[in-house]
Every structure is written in C-alpha cells, then in structure tokens.
N, C-alpha and C positions, 0 to 999 in steps of 0.2 A: 587763384588763391595765393596770397603772399606767404612766403616761408616764415616760420616762427623762429625768432632768435632768442637765445638765453632763457628759454622756459625752464624753471627749476624742476628737477625730477620729482620733488615731493608734491607738486601741484597736480600731477596726472592721476586720474581716478574719478570715482563718483563721490560727490560731496552733497550734503544736505544742510540747508541753512537753519540754524537753531533760533536766531532772532535777529531783528534789525532795531537799532536804537536811533531815534531822532529826538533832538531837544531833550535828552535825558530820559526819554520814555522808551522802554523796550516792548516790542510786540512781535507776533509771528502770524500775520494774516494769511500767508500763503504757505502751502507745502511745496518747497523748492528743492529740485534735484538738478545738480550741475555736473555734467560729465566733461572732463578735460582729457584730451589725448596730447601727445607732444606737439600737435599742430592744431587740429580742429577742436571745437567745443560745441556743446549744446546745453541749454538751460530751459527747464520747464517749470512753470509756476502756476499751481492750481489754487484758487481761493479756498480756504478751509470751510467757508460757508456756502460753497457752490452746492446747489441742489443735487441729490443723488442721481436723479434722472434715470432710475433703473428701468423705467418703462420704455425708454427711447431706443430705437434701432437705427434712426437716421434723423436728419434735421426735420423731416416731415412730421415726426412725432412730437416736436417741441412746440410749446406755446410761445407767443411773442415774448412774454416775461422770461421764459427759460432761455430763449435766444439771447436776450440782453444779459442774462447771467453768464453765458459763455463769453460774451464780449469783455468781461472783466478779467479773463485769463491773461497770462503773459508767457512769453517764451521766445527764445532766439537761438540761432545757430550760425556758425561761421568759423573764424580762426582767431587765434590769440597771439599777440606779440607782447614781449616783456622787456623793459629797459630798467635795470636796477630793480627796485621794489615796486615799480609801476607796471601794472598789467592793463592792456587795452584789448577789449573784446570787440572784434569787428563783425557786425551783424550782417549776414547775407540773407538770412530768413528772420523775420520778426513778426510775432503775432500782433503786437500793437503797432500803430502807425509810427513812422520815423519822426523824431522830434528835432532833428538836425544837430543833436549834441553827441559828443563822443562818450563811449562807455569805458571809463578809465577809473581804476581804483588802486590804492596803495595796499599791498599785501604784507601781512605780518604773520609769520609762522610762529605759533605758540608752542606746539609740540608735534609729534609725528602724526597726530590725528586731528589737530585743530588749527585754524587760522582765523585771523581777523582781516576784514576788508574795510579800508577807511576811504571816505570820500575826500577828494582833493581839497574841497572847501570846508571840510569837517562837518558837513550837514548830516552825515549818517555814519554808523559803524555796523558792520554785519559780522556775526559769528557763524563760522562754518565748521562742520564735523565731517571727517572722512568716513564714508560708508564702506567703500571697497577700493583698495589701492590697485592701480593698473598693473603693477609688477611686470612691466615691459610687454604686455600682451595687448596689442592694439590693431584695429582694423577700421579704416575709414573709406567708405564708398560714396562717390559724388556723381550726381547727374545734373548737367548744366545744359541750358539752351540759350544761345545768343549771349553768352557770358553771364547769364542769370542762374543762380543756384535754384534748381527745381526740387531736388530731393537729396537727402544725405542720411547715411547710416553710420553711426559711430559705435564701436565696440571697445570696451576696456575690461579685460578679464571676463567676468560673467555678466557684466552690465551693458546695456545698450540704450541709446536714444536714437529714435528715427524722427526725421522732420521732413514734411512735405509742404512746399510753398503754396500759397493761394494762387489763383489763376492770374491775378493782376496786382501789381504793387499798390499800396495805399498812399494816399496823399499825406503830406506832413500835417500832423494834428497833435493836440495835447494827449489824447487818448482815443481808443476806439469808440467809447461812449460818446465823446464830444464830436467825433467825426459822424457818427450815426445821427446825432441830434442836428448838427449844422447842415447836413446834406439832405435832411428829411428822407432818409433811406427807406425804401420799400422793404417788405419782408424778403423778397428775393435778393435784394442788394445786401441786406444784413447777413443772410446766409452766405453770400459770396465773401463778405468781409471775414466771417468767423471760420470759413472753411480752410483752415490752416492747421495741419496736424503736427503736434509734437507729442511723442509717446516714449515713455521710459519703462524699462522692464529688465528681465533676466533672460539670459540665453538658455541656460539649462537648469538653473536653480529654482525656477518657479513651478507652479502647478502644472504647466504644460511647457514644452519647448518654445522659446521666444515669447514668453508670456508678457503682455502689456499690462503693467500694474497701475500706471497713471497716464491719462491722455487728455488732450484738449478736445478730443471727440470721445465723450464718456462711454459710448456704447462699445468702444474697442477694449475697454478695461476688462481684464480677466481672460481675454482671447489671445490667440496666436497672431504674431506679426506675419501677415500674408507675404510680404516682400521676401522673407526668408525662404519661402518655397520656390522662388525663382532663381535662387543663388546656388551655383554648383561649383565644384573644384575639379579641374581637369589635370590629371597627373601624367599626361602623355609627354609633357615637356620636362626639362631638368628642374625648373622651378614651377610649383603648382600655379595654374592659371585660374583666377577667379572669374566666373562668368555670371552675369546678371541677365536673366531672360535670354532673348535672342541677340544680345549685343546691341542694345539700343542707346549706346553712348555713355554708359556708366564708366567712371574712372576710379581705379584703385589708387586713392591718394596716399594711403599708408597701409602697410601690412607688415607686422612684426611676428605674426603667428607661424609656427611650424606646421608642416603638412598634417601631422596627426591632430593638432589642435583645430585646424580647418576642417578636417574630416569629422571631428566631433560636433561641429556646428552645421556642416552642410554635407549632403550626400555627394560623393565624388563621381565624376564622369569616368567611366571605364574605357 
C-alpha cells in the first residue's frame, strides 16, 4: 500500500453522497457511504431500488433476478493520494469489474460539513455531506495474500467499513451486468462474481456492537460484524498489541487509538 501524501485533515471521516449531477440533472440513485482515514478509504454504494431481500439468509435463498439486482451494487476499498485539490482513490478491492480508468476527482471544500467532487472532464459533480468526523481516531487492519488485498477493516471514530474481496479478480468490463451477459455466466459463476462484501456500520452506536447497517450482502444488515469477535488487545507490552484471530497475517496499517479506546472496542488479552 502506497503512503498517502498531503491528505487534508478535513477529508477524514464518514461521508454520505447527497446527489450527483450529470448534464444539468441531479439524482441520487445510490445510498453512498464513503469512509476516509488519513491513508485508507472504503466506499459502499447500494442502489436505492434494491429489493429488501428480507427473506434471504444466503445466496441460496435468492432468485436469479435477485442475484442480478445485487450485481448493480458498487463499492471499493484501497488507499487515497492527494496532490493539490486532486484526489486519487486507488482501488484494491472493487465490487464492479475494473474499467482501466483512474478514479480521480477535484475536491472543493464548501464548509466544515460539505464538499463537492468535480470530474476532471466536467462530466459530473457530486455533493457530499460529512456524517461523522474522524477526530483523529483511526484503525486500519489489512489482510493480504500474494500482494492482493483480501480483507480490510477501517474504523473512524464510531464508524467502520469492512471489505472482503471475492475469490478471484474480475476481467475488465464496462459493468458486472455486462460481464455476466458477455460471459453467459452460470448461476454459480454469478454468485462468485457478487460474493464481494462491503459493509458499513457503527462500532458502539448501533442497536448491537459492531452493527452492520448497510451491506452488499443484505442478510448481514442489522447483525454484528463477526470479524470483531476475533480481534483482541494484548496489554502485556508497552504498546497495546492488536491481534486478529490466531495471527493469520493481518497487518495493523494504522492505529491512532489509545489503549482505553481499543479496550472499549475489543476485549483485552490478560
């Protein structure tokens, strides 16, 4: 992961997109949550017309039409670099297929809680509202295999986004819908395509600790993030040591939390 340079402090926190404007028309077809730390970021975009799918507990419970509805979701995670007012979001996990183009926008801070993002070619403008500022409280945990990001957990104050990569990277395509159509994908292949999780929630402020509020896997919504149960804090050293499971390769890419803040998130190891 490349280190971030010149990231403005006002950018860090959880943002919600209010609208996107193209060719003079404003719309809000997705519920968009974007979490930015001083280095890593994640973004989850759920179509507002996505079926509720309250009956589903897994992919097996979905009809073919419902699987196709999940294919219209979007989301990505990785790291951010900033040069002047230009931000580049480097995707290491992407729900949609890569399209070989860079994700770059010109940022304009309106006030303490609002910003605009402008396309370099003026094709769109997005309005963003700050939901919760990071206030210097960040935690980023990464799991890589063969230099490929498999999973990442980002925490900013009381908000988190968790992302889990699919088993295999997608081919370059205009969209997941177009990839499914052009490859004549079977049901099993479609499930493999959409089996990429991005979940956003609250650490302690939800109905349950680590409550997932929106997810690309809708049956996770309203439930506890299981990964949190495998994280502990070891206080036997001078600096608290964060452990994930049995030490399966997770990297603490960033931690600005004090010991008492970590203890409020995770049960410490005695």
